[in-house]
C-alpha positions in Angstrom: 69.2 13.6 -4.9 68.8 14.5 -1.2 70.6 11.9 1.2 69.7 9.6 2.7 71.3 7.4 5.9 70.1 3.4 7.0 70.6 2.5 10.1 70.7 -1.9 10.2 70.2 -1.8 14.5 68.8 -5.9 14.6 66.5 -6.3 17.5 66.4 -3.3 19.7 63.5 -2.9 22.6 60.3 -0.5 22.1 61.4 1.5 24.5 64.6 1.2 23.0 63.9 2.5 19.9 61.4 5.5 20.8 63.9 7.3 22.9 66.7 7.0 19.9 63.7 8.1 17.9 62.6 11.1 20.3 66.5 12.0 19.9 67.2 11.7 16.4 64.5 13.6 15.7 66.0 16.7 17.8 69.2 15.9 16.1 67.4 16.2 12.4 65.5 19.7 13.3 68.8 21.2 14.1 70.6 19.6 11.0 73.3 17.7 12.9 72.2 14.4 10.9 70.5 14.4 7.4 67.2 11.9 6.7 67.4 8.7 8.3 66.2 5.5 7.9 66.2 3.2 11.2 65.6 -0.5 10.2 65.2 -3.3 13.3 63.0 -5.9 14.0 60.9 -6.1 18.0 61.2 -8.5 20.9 57.6 -9.5 20.9 55.1 -6.3 21.7 51.9 -4.7 21.6 52.1 -0.9 20.7 49.5 1.2 21.0 48.1 4.5 19.3 47.3 7.9 20.6 43.9 8.1 19.3 40.9 7.3 21.9 42.0 4.5 24.4 45.2 3.4 21.8 42.9 0.9 20.8 43.6 -0.9 24.4 40.1 -1.7 23.9 41.4 -4.2 20.7 43.8 -6.1 23.0 41.8 -8.8 23.1 44.2 -11.2 25.6 44.0 -10.7 29.0 46.9 -9.7 30.9 47.7 -13.5 31.9 48.0 -14.6 28.9 50.3 -11.6 27.4 52.5 -12.4 30.6 52.2 -16.0 30.0 54.5 -14.7 26.0 56.0 -12.8 27.8 54.5 -10.1 25.3 54.7 -6.6 26.5 52.4 -3.2 26.2 53.8 0.0 25.2 52.1 3.6 24.0 54.1 5.4 21.5 52.7 8.7 20.8 52.6 7.7 16.9 48.8 7.4 14.8 46.9 4.5 14.3 45.0 1.9 16.9 46.4 -1.3 18.1 49.4 -3.3 16.5 52.0 -6.0 17.1 55.4 -6.0 16.5 57.6 -9.0 16.7 61.0 -11.0 15.4 60.3 -11.7 11.5 59.3 -8.2 10.9 60.9 -5.1 9.8 60.4 -1.8 11.5 61.4 1.2 9.8 61.7 4.7 11.4 62.4 7.0 8.7 63.7 10.4 10.2 63.0 12.2 8.0 62.7 16.5 7.3 59.7 16.2 5.1 60.4 20.4 3.8 60.3 22.1 1.4 58.6 20.0 -1.0 57.2 17.2 1.0 55.1 18.5 3.0 51.5 16.6 2.2 51.0 13.7 5.4 48.6 11.4 3.3 51.0 11.8 0.3 53.9 10.6 3.1 51.7 7.4 4.0 50.5 7.1 0.6 54.2 6.7 -0.2 54.9 4.5 2.3 52.3 2.0 1.3 54.0 2.3 -2.3 57.3 1.6 -0.8 55.7 -2.1 1.1 53.7 -2.0 -2.3 56.4 -2.3 -4.4 58.9 -5.4 -1.4 56.4 -7.5 -2.3 56.1 -7.0 -6.3 59.8 -7.7 -5.8 58.9 -10.9 -4.9 56.1 -11.4 -6.6 53.6 -11.1 -4.2 50.3 -8.7 -5.3 49.6 -6.1 -3.0 47.4 -2.9 -3.1 46.0 0.0 -1.2 42.3 -0.3 0.2 40.4 2.6 -0.1 39.9 4.1 3.4 42.2 2.1 5.2 45.4 2.8 5.4 49.1 -0.2 4.5 49.8 -2.0 2.4 47.3 -5.3 1.4 47.3 -8.5 -0.3 44.0 -9.8 -0.5 41.9 -9.0 2.3 44.9 -9.6 4.6 47.2 -6.8 5.3 50.9 -7.0 5.3 52.3 -4.0 6.1 50.9 -1.5 8.4 51.9 2.0 8.8 51.9 4.5 11.7 53.7 7.6 12.0 53.9 10.9 13.4 54.7 14.2 12.2 56.4 17.4 14.1 56.9 20.2 12.7 57.6 18.4 9.5 60.2 15.7 10.7 59.0 12.0 10.6 59.5 9.8 13.3 57.0 5.8 13.6 56.7 4.6 10.5 56.1 1.3 9.2 56.0 -2.5 9.7 56.3 -4.9 7.4 55.7 -8.3 8.1 57.9 -11.3 6.5 58.6 -14.3 8.9 56.2 -13.0 11.6 54.9 -15.4 13.8 50.9 -14.1 12.7 49.4 -16.6 15.7 50.1 -13.4 18.2 48.3 -11.0 15.5 45.4 -13.8 17.4 45.6 -11.0 21.1 44.6 -8.4 19.0 42.1 -6.7 17.3 44.8 -5.1 14.4 44.6 -1.6 13.5 41.1 -2.4 14.8 40.1 -3.9 11.9 37.8 -6.6 12.6 37.0 -8.0 9.4 40.0 -8.4 7.8 43.5 -10.5 8.1 46.6 -10.7 8.7 49.4 -12.0 6.3 53.2 -12.3 5.5 55.8 -12.0 2.8 56.5 -15.4 4.2 52.6 -17.1 4.1 52.2 -15.2 1.3 55.2 -16.9 -1.1 55.8 -20.5 1.0 59.4 -20.6 2.1 61.1 -18.8 4.4 62.7 -15.1 4.0 66.8 -13.5 4.4 65.6 -10.6 6.4 68.4 -8.9 5.2 67.2 -9.1 1.4 64.1 -8.1 2.4 65.7 -4.7 3.9 67.8 -4.7 1.0 64.5 -4.7 -1.2 63.2 -1.9 1.4 65.6 0.3 0.5 65.8 0.2 -2.4 62.3 1.1 -3.2 63.0 3.5 -0.7 65.1 5.5 -2.1 63.2 5.0 -5.6 60.0 6.9 -4.3 61.9 9.3 -1.7 64.3 10.4 -4.2 67.0 9.7 -2.5 71.0 8.8 -2.6 71.8 5.6 -0.3 74.5 6.0 2.7 74.6 2.5 4.3 75.7 3.4 8.6 79.6 2.4 9.7 79.7 0.4 12.8 81.2 3.9 14.2 78.4 5.6 13.2 75.7 2.6 14.0 77.4 2.6 17.7 76.9 6.3 18.4 73.6 6.2 18.4 71.7 7.7 20.7 70.7 5.5 23.6 72.1 2.6 21.8 75.7 2.4 23.3 
């Protein structure tokens, strides 16, 4: 089985996390690091994809309102439309080399969906895919979003899974550009606030099972040596 090194980075600004990913993609390409899964939370931020205007036209709130709430807008370099990240949401950034046997973009996205659907099942919540859309859905509401970048089969960006997220912040945008569906969280679906570390553990277990890899947790030293986080 391939090794997967898990790094839990806590709360990291979006710009900082973007720099970390870019550095680690090059490290992975040069085979100086193994496959990685970065787990973190972001301060409140609205992020844009690369298609068209990136989803800027799907930001409902004006600049004054965003400034009042302390919410930045950032361009990303990933696929997908506009989305929101904030406290209570677990963001996963896999830095994987999909070669030689997983060089299939659609399969990769489906696998990330299955990871989140599986975690929902762990908490007694039925989630599923919706044909023609990406992500994990509970009924008509999205609980997990996906936006990935794959460069010469090295992955970056990834998924955002709503746990105890402030869902009111999604009202500032048209999430993923889909106007006729809502957004939910594991907290809303279960009716209780959940331990973020426990949900992280569930995500790691489901990820390792889906991607057939052996889990290694980063030591404090490894965490401290992460590029741009020293």
